[in-house]
N, C-alpha and C positions, 0 to 999 in steps of 0.2 A: 416424477422427481426432478427437482431443480437444484443445481449446485452453484455455488458461488463463494466469494470471500477469499480467493486464492491470493497468494502473495505475488506482487509484481516485482519484488526485489530479491528473489532467491537466486537469480543469475543475471549476468550483464545482458542488457538488450542489444539490438542490432538495427542499424538503419538500412533501408533499401538502397540500391545502387544510385537512385536519383535523389535520395534524401527526403522523399515525400511521405514515407511510411516508416513506422517504428515497430519492430517485432519484439514483443515482451513475453518472457516465460511466465506463465500463470498456471501453476499446478500441473495438471496433465495435458494442457493445451498451450498454444502460443496465440496471444491476442495481438492483432494487427491494428495499430492506431494511425490516424492521420496526423502528421506533424503540423499542419496548418490549422486544424480545428481541435485536436486532442481528443476526438471522438473515435469510438470503436468502429472499425471498418469490417473485419471479418475475424474468424478464429480457425486455427488449425488443430483438429482433434483427431488423434490416432495413436497416441502413446498410452500404454497401460500403467505407467508410473510417472512421477514428476519429471518435467522437462528441465534439464540442467544446463543446456547450451543450445544457442541458435546462431548459425553462421550463414550469412548471405554469400552466395557464390559470387566471387569477384569476376567481372567480365574480362576477357583477354584484352591486352593493351591495344591490339590492332583491330578490335572489333568495330563493326559499323555502329552508327548512332542508335539503330533500333536494338541491336544486341546489348548495348550498354544499359538499356532499360529493362533487361531481363529480370524476371521476378522469381528467382529460384533460391532455395535455401536448404540447408541441412540442419536437422535438430537431433539432439541426443537426450536420453532420459535414463532414469533409474531402472527402467524395464529392460535395459540392455539392447536397445534398438537404436539404429541410426536411420532417420527417415528423410527422404528427399521430397521437397514440396514445390509446387507452383503456388506461391502464396497469393498471387493476384486472383487466381481462380479458387483458392482454398482447396486444392486437390492434391492427394497423396500420389506420388509418382512411383517410388520404389523404396524398399527397405533393405538394410544390411544388419544381420544379426550378429551381435557381439557376445551376448550370453552372460555378461557381468554388468552390474550397475555402472553407468558412465557418469562421472562428476564433472568433467571438463572436456572440451574439444576445440581444436583449431584446425583449419584447412589452409595451408599455405598455397600460394600460386606456384605450382610445380609443373614442369614439362618433362616429358619422357621422349627419347629418340625412338621413333617407329618408322622403319624403312627410310632412314636418312632424313626424316622430317621430325621437327620438334612439335609434339602434340600435347596440349594441355590435359593432364591426368590428375584428377583430384585424389589426394591422399589425406586421410584424417589421422591426426595425432590425438589420442584419447587418453584421459586419466581414468582408470577403472578401479573398482574395489574387488579384490579377490575374496569373495565370501566363503571360500573353502578353508581359509585359515581362521583360527579361533580369534574372536574379538576380545576375549577377556585377557589375553596375554599382551603385556605392554610392548614387548619387542617384536611382535608379529608384524611382518612386512605385508600389509594388506593393500597398499597403493601400488599400482603399476602404470607405466607409460607405454602404450602400444601404438603400432602403426597399422592402418587398414587401407587397403586399396579399394576405393569406393566404386571403381569401375568393375572390378571383378568380384567385389563383395567378400573379401577374405583378408585375414591378417598376413602381413609381410614382415620379414625381418625378425629380429629378436627383441626382447624387452629393452627399452631405452634406460629405464630406471625402476627401482623398487623402493618404496618409502613406507613409513609407518601408516600413513593415511593418504587417501587420494589428494593430490595437490592441483591447484589451478595452473593451467598451461597458458603461457603468454607468447605470442608470436610477434615478430617485427613486421612492419608494413610491407617490406619486400618478400617476406617469407623466408629470408635467408637464415634467421636465427629464431630459436625456440628456447624457452627458459621456464623453470619452476623455482619457487622458494621452498627449501627444505631445511627446516630448523635454522641453523646459523650459516647456511651456505646457499649460493645460487648455482643451480645446474644450468648450463647453457650449451646448446647444441648448434653446430653449423650444419645447415641443410643444403645439399647441392640442388638448387632450383632448376638447373638445366641438366638433362640426362640423369635424372634422379635414380639412385641406387641406395638401398638401406645400408649397405656395408661402407658407403662413403661418408656417413655421418660422423662428425667428430665432436667431442665433449670436453668441456673445462669446468672447473669449479672456482667460485670466488667466495672467500670466507669473511666472516664478520664475528664480533664478540657477542652480539645479541641475536635473538630469533628474528629472522626476516619474515615479513608478512606479505609483501607485494613487489612487483618489479615492472619495468617498462623499457622498451628499446627506442633509441633515437631513430627518426624516420630515414636519415641519410648517412649519418656517421656511426662509427663503431663505438657507441656509447651506451651503457646500460645504467639504469638507476634502480635502486632498491630501497624500500622502506622497512623500518624495523618496529619492534613492539614498544620502544621507548619514544617514538616520534621523530627519530632521526632519519635523514635521507642520504644515502651514499651514492655517488656518481663515479663509476669506473669508466675511464677513457682508454680507447685503443685496446680493448680486451681481445683476447685470443690472437694477438699478433704472432706469437711464437707457434702455437699449435695449428691455428686455422690458416694463417698466411705463410708459415714456414720461415718468417724473418726473425732476427734476433732482437729482443727488446733491450731496453736500457739497463744499465747496471742496477743492482739491487739498491745501492745507496742513493740513486737518483729517482727512485720510484716513490714519490710522495704519497703516503697514506696506504700504500699497498702492503698487504700482510703476506709474510712468508714467500712462497713461490707462486703466488697468484699471477696469472697471465694477463697483466694489464700494466699500462704505463703509469697512471696516477689514479688516486682515489681521493675525492673531496667529500666533505660532510656539510649538509645543510640542516638546520634545526629550527623549527618553530612550533610544531605540534607537541602537545603535552602528553599525548598517549599514542596508541597504535595508529600507524599510517595504514589507511584502508585502500587507497588507490594512488597510482601514479600514472601520468599520461603526458607524453610530449606533444606539443603543438605540431601542426602539419608542416610548418617551416622549420621546426627544430630549435627555434630561438627561446622558447618558453617551456616550462615544466609545470603541470598542474598536479596538486596533491590535495588530499582530503582525509578526514578522519572523524573522531568523536566530537570535535568542536562545532561541526555543522558549518564549516567555513572552507571555501575553495581558495587555496593559496596559489598564486601565480608567480613562479620564480623566473627571473631573467637570468639565463645561464651565464652569460658573459660578465655581467656586473654583479650578480648575486642579489640584486634588489628584488623586492617582492611587493605585490599588491593582493587585495583580498575581495572576495565575494562573500560577505557575511550574511547572517540571519536567514539561513535556509531552513531553520526550525528544528532539525533533527540530525543525528550523526549520518555521515555520508558513507556510501558503500562502493558504487561504481561511477566512472566517468567514461562516456563513450562519445566520440566525435563522428560526424557524418561525412560522406563524400562531398557534400555541399558544405564548405568551410564556414558558412554563415550560421550554422546551427549545431548544437551539441545537446547532450542530456546528462543528467546526474541523478542517480538513484539514492534514496534516503531510507533509513530504517523505519520511517513512519508509513512505509508502503506507498510512497509517492515517487513519481518520476517527473522531474522538472525539465522542460524544454528550454534551453538557453539560447539567446541571440548572441552570437560572438561578434566582436571580441569583448564587448562590455559586459557580457554574461547577464543580460536582462532576462528575467523569467517571462517567457512568451505564453506557455501553456503548462498546466499541471495535470498529469494523469494520476488520479487518486484512487487507491483501492481501500478496502476496509482497514481500519487502524489495527495494528498488531498488538498483542497483549503487552501491558506494562511490565517490564522486567522487575521482578521482586524476588529477593532471596527467601522470603517467607512462603513456603509451599502450602501453608494452610490458608493463605489469603485466596478468597474466591472472587471470580469476576463479578462486577457490579453493573453489568450492562442492563438497560431497560428495553422494553418492547412496546411499540405503538401497534397493537394487534389489529386495529381498524385499517390503518394505512399501510401496513406491511413494512414498518421501519424498525430498525434496531438502533438504540442510543448507546454509544460506546465512549467511556471516558478516555482521554488521551493524555500523554505525558505533559503536553503544554497547557494543561488545565482547560481543555475544551471538551465539548460533547459532540461527537461525530454522529450525524443521522445518515444511516446507510439504508438504501432501498434493497430489500431482500429479493424482490421479484425481478428488479432491473439490474442488480449487481452494480450499482453506481452510487457514488456519494451524493447526497442531497444537499446537505448544508453542515456548517460547523457553528456551534454556539460557544462564545467565550464565557466561561463560568467565573474564573478568577482573573482580575486585571493584574497580572504579574508578568514580568519578563522571564522567559524560559531560556536557560542555557543548558545544553545537553550534558556538560561536564560538571555542573553544579550538583551538590547533594540534594536529595529529595527533602524539601521542607513543607510541602503541601500536597495533598491528594484529594481526589473526589471519591468519597467513600460510599456514596449512594445516589442512584438515579431512579426516579419513579415517575411514570406517566399515567394520566387518567385513561379510562377505557376508550374514549373517543379521540384522545390525543389533543384535548383542548388546553390542558395544563400540564406543567412539569414541575417537579420538585427535585432539588439537588442538595446534597450535604457535602460541604468541603471542610477538610480538617487541616488546620495549620499545626504541624508537629512542634512540640515544645523544644526549646534549646536549653539543655542542662536543667530539665524539669521545670522550666519557666517559659511563659509565653504562649502556651497552647491555646487554640481558639477553634470552636466548632460553629459553623455558619449554616443556617437553613435558608434556602432561597426558593421563592415561588416565581414561576414563569408563566406568561400568558401566550397563547398561540398567535402567530402572525397571520399574514395573508396567504402564505403558501405552506405546503408540507415541510416540516422540519425547521420552520422559522419560529423562534420564540423571543419574547421581550421580557426583560426583568421587571417583575412587579413588586416584590417585597423581599427585603433582607432582614433576617432575625439573627442577631448574634447571641450564641449560647442559649438556644431555646429551652434547654433542660439543664441550666446551670452549666457545670463543667462535665456533665455526664454525656457519653456517646449515644448517638441515635441508632437504634437497631432496625427500624422499619418505618416506611411512610406509605400510606395507602389513601386513595381518593374514593369518595363516596359516589357510586353511580347515580346519575340524574341530578346531582346537586353540587354546588360549589363548596364542597366540604372536604377536609382532609384530616388525617390523624397521623401523629408521629409518636412513636414509642421509644422509650429510652432505657438504658441500663441503670439509670439512677433511681428507678422505682416508680415512675409515673408515665402517663401518656397525655397528650394534649390534642384537643380537637380545634381545628382551625377553620374559619369561614372567611369567604370573600366579602368585602364590604366596599361599597362605592361612595361612601361618605367622606373619604379623605380629601383634603384640600391641598392643592399644590401651591407653590410659591406664587404662581400667576393667577391664583384664584379659581382654577379649573378643578372640577371633580375628577378624582382618579380612583381606580379600583385597587384595593390592597387586601392583604390577608391579616386577620387578627385572631387572637386566641379566644375561643368561646368558653371552653371548660377544661378542667384538669381532673384526671382520675387516677386512682392507684389501687392496689390490692395487697394488703399486708406487707407493704414496703418491699415487695419482691421486684427484682428487675423485670421490666417489660421487654420481652425478646422478639415479639412479632405481633402484627396486627393485620386485619382484613375486614372489609365490609361484605355483607351478603349481596346477592345478585340484585335485589330490589332496593338495597341500601337501608333497610329498616333495622338491621342488627349489626353491631360492631363487635367483633371478636378480638380479644387481646390476650396474648400468652404471657402469664406471669411465671416465668421459668417453665416448669412442666405442667402448670395448671392453666386451663383455658377458661377465661371469663367472658361472659356475654353482656353487652351493654346496649342501652337505648341511646343512640348518638344525639338525639335532640334534647333529651332531658338529663343526659349523663347519669343515668340510673342503672345499677347492676341488676340484671334480670335473671342471671343464671351462672352456675359454675359447673364445669364438666370435670370428671375424674382426672387424676394426674396421669401424664405419660411416663415413659420409662426414664427420660432424661429431658433436659431443657430443650424447648422447641425453638427452632430457628426460622420456620416458615409456616404461615397459615394462609389458607385460601378456601373460599367456599366453592363448591363444585356446581357450576352452572347456576340455574335458578332454583335448585333443590335445597333442602334443609341440611344436606350433608356438608361436613367441614373436614378438610384434609389438613393434617399436621405433619411436619417433617422435623426429625431430631437427628443431628449430625455429630454427636459426641461419641464417646467410647461405647455407648449403648445405642446404636442407631435404630431408628424406628420410623416407619411410615404408617400412620393411622388414619382411619376414617371415622368421624364422629357424627352421630345424629343429634343435631341441635334442638330438635323438637322434644325428645325425651331424655336429652343429656346422657346418652350412653355411647359406648364404642360400637361401631359397626364392623370394622375390619382392622386388622393389624398385621404388619409385615416387618420382619427384621431384615432390613436392607441398608447397606452402606450407600446412601443416595448422595449424589453430588448436586442434583437440582430436581425440582418437581413443578408442575404446572397443572392448572384445571381449565377445562373448557368453559366458556362463558354462556353456552347455550345448551349443552348436553350434560348428562350426569356421568362424565368420564374424566379421568385425569391420567397424567403420564408421569413416570418417574425415571430419571437417569441414574442408574445404579452402576457403581464402580465394580470391576472385576479385580481379582487379586493380581498384584503386580509381579511379573516373573522375576526370577533371580538375575541380578545384573541389569535389569531394565530401569530406566529413569521414571520417576513418578509423574513427570510432566507428559509422558507418552502412554500412561495407563489407559487401557481400553475399558469399555463399558457396554451396557445393554440398556436400551429404552423399552420400558414395559408400559403398555396401555391397559388401564383398568376401567371397569365399570363399577360405580359406587355400590351397586347392589349385588355384585358378583365377586366372589373371593378369588377366582382364577383370572389371570391376565387374558385380556382379549387378543393381544398380539404382542410380539417382541421383536426387536431389531438390534443387531450388533453394530456398534459404532467404534471408531478409533479416536484416540486422544480425548477420552472423556474427562480427565482431570482438568478442572477449570471450565468445564463446558456449561452450557445453559440450554434450556428448552422452553418453548412457548407455543401456544395455539394462536395462529394468525388467521385473519379472514381470508377466504378464498379469493384469488385474484381473477378478474374477469377475462383476462387474456388466456387463460387455460382452456383446455378442451371443453367445448359446450356440452357434449354428450356426457362427459364425466361429471360436470356440474349438475346436470339434470338428475343423475342418479344419486347425488349426495343431498340434494335439496337446497333451499335458499339459505339455511342457516348453517351450511356445512363449513368446516374449518380445516386447515391443514396444520401440520406439526412442523416446526422448525427446530433444528438442532444445530447449535453453534459450538464447535469443539474448542479445545484449549488454545488452538492457533488462530481462532476466529474464522476458520473455514466453516461453511454452513451447507445444510441440505434441507430442502422443503419437500415434504412427501405427505401422502394420505396414509395415516396410521391404520385405517380400517381396511385398506386394500393390500393384501399380501403380495400381489403381483405388481411390484414397484418397477415402473419402466422409466427410463431416462427421457426426459423432454428436451428437445433441441434447445440449446441456449440462444440460438438465433431468433427464436420466437419470443424470448423473454427479455432480451436486451435491446436497448435503443441503438441498433447498429445502423450507422449512417453510411450511405454510399459515398465513396471518396469522390472529391470533385475532380473533373477532368483536368489533365495537365495543360498548361499554356505552352503553345509552340510558336515559333517564328517571332514576329514582331511583338506579340503580346507577352512572350516570356521575358523580353528585355525591358520594354517600355510600359507594359500594362495594356489594358483594354482601352480601345479608342472610344470616345463618347459617341452615343448614338445621334445621328443627324436628324434633325427635325425638318421634314420636307415642307410642312406648312408653317409659316411664320405669321405672327400677328402684325398687321400693318396699322400703324398709328393714324388716327384721323387727323392729327396735327400736321400741317405741312412743314417740310424741312426748311429752315431759314438759316442760311450761312452766318457764321459768327463774324462780328465786326472786328474781332481781334484773334485771327486764326493762328497767330504764332504761339498762343497759350496752349493750344490743344493739338498742334500739328504732329507732335512726336508722342502722343499718349497711346497710340495703337501699337500692336505687335509689329515686329520688324518685317515679317513675311507679308504683311498686308499694306506696307507703305508703297507709294508710287515709285516708278523708276527715278534714278538720280537726276536725270536731265529735267524731268518735270518737277521733281521735288525742289530743286535749287531755284528754278525760275519762280515757282510759286512762293518759296520761302523769302527770296530776296524782294519780291514784289510786296510781300506782306510787311516788310520792314520800312518801306517808303510811305511817308505820310502824304496822303492826298489833300491838297489845298484847293479850295475853290478858286476858279479863275474869274476875276472881275473884269468885265468889259465896260469901257467907257463909251 
């Protein structure tokens, strides 16, 4: 079993102490990437739930140079465990059991007095979810902020706060202050970093009129910034002067912008964002403040002057901004499941760590995912919000390429005016077809476009071949299928017809060169019924088209109707031939769901199941098919998290061969993919040459690849499936400052042409490097002599 497709942006990442590595939370593991290459270096696997926080252990200020390069970190997860790692060796060191799901964690640099000596003692401040309290009650306080002594592995002190839900904890650089945003208030705690005792912690509240979403502390001054749900940024200066320092603040009438009895001197407001502020971060020198949100733009605020500059066109809404100990690099996480490494201070994108694209947010729960599969090369094609198709390698868990389908500028805050409604690939991955729909504005201006693409020189690379506007008039396209072994495709439409397309090389370009394009060869229909699905047989000799609940069989070459199969219970949404056999599988997803198997040779029904199926697929080589069936949604559960079961059937047997329970089945997809050669050779030998695996992609685009015929599903190490690159050795000494010296060539080629001094040496005397010039005494005499003109002396 191979897993992949985890989100890289579920939690803030963390840099190593030297800034050479980036630790990213990815599902139940932590992926370690090189900041210089952007490649995966190693993975930390040990949590039984999703990892929600990673904190690199800060080295003590008086540590030696070697200690500052220590590679230790703490991670927290929803499994209720805190784990200590040596991430350089990818080894688990120890665990601390919390017992409740941990949603956020910070570890300030705290010392404790032991025998009159200040000793660094790690304390973790964690935000946990109290699962013992009912989730259906709106006023239940399920969020708690606790303190854990990581040395002794137990909780200390009492609860710092209780909230409706677990909140993200933010710590100052020095570890002196902690804070959370809870509704319209900021909770801020003063932590005694020297001689730490839980009973010495002090707390204040800062209030606002809108819900606060994030906060950040100034690195050196007592300043805190908070962002709200409307896009405003509030900056409180000299907070906690009365309670934390014990001094008397200014009079109430002199405290500009401060509400009520809030413990702060002033409060100023900055406003540029049009919606919720997702992150705030002060620069290391404290002169600038970085902010980001839905606009996909990093705003850099100069605190003294209030001026701002921007880093635009990051492509998707922003979530987290993290700086490294090396002030020349930072990173920003985007909702597109990308982490951009930025060169500071100009914020140039150096590298991008790309995961699988996350599902497009849509309020329509009936909308199903439209991803396609290249079963031969093990790729999945996923439409993105910015009108692209992402090709993602299922076996290597890496992005292969992106294909721009629509040439349009994408702004995350704009209304959705266009979408990619369908993606289809040929069996060998040589051709791709996409359907993009421009939504009408006030019932005017809608457009449906069918595009054919030819494969490029490498996997996942496609070039646009043909664009067809409104191929079925103004009717929507329900399905596109390619004919095996020939350059032919069929598109079916809800308008009541289907069209057969063939590739032609007789087209002439403007330059007089022949180009390959696609043209319509024939048009077919059946009783003017909507054509809802289409599929070719394994050998390509038969074309099956569903006319609502009726299956029609056609000769694709002559466009002749050769047979009609009896009606299904409801309109058919998917058709597929099972391997090279004469069996045909149909899927109906209406109020009367049905999965049926038909025998195309005698036009009769073979099997029928009443299943609420989300997706189905057929093997290309064997007489078997798989169905992803939805289970009933529990009371109070969200439909997007509805579970399901995968059933494997044989076309000639009514009982399922095997079944597998899966999570997040709503919006999921399944497909048979060709076995990868990198898997165990013994396992491949038992399956045979034509063996295939089953891939399941859930509603969050996390996926698993497994052998559905083997009930003993074992986890295969991810390190054998991913292109993990050994990190390059660190430069030390002279090379770390000036770079590597050029290699000296001991043998130099000696020219056969003898050296002849120039007659005008003053033109070239200073062209060499300064360190190779002769001494000044010799240089001046030669230089002055070169300025004297030599005249021949005539003797009488």
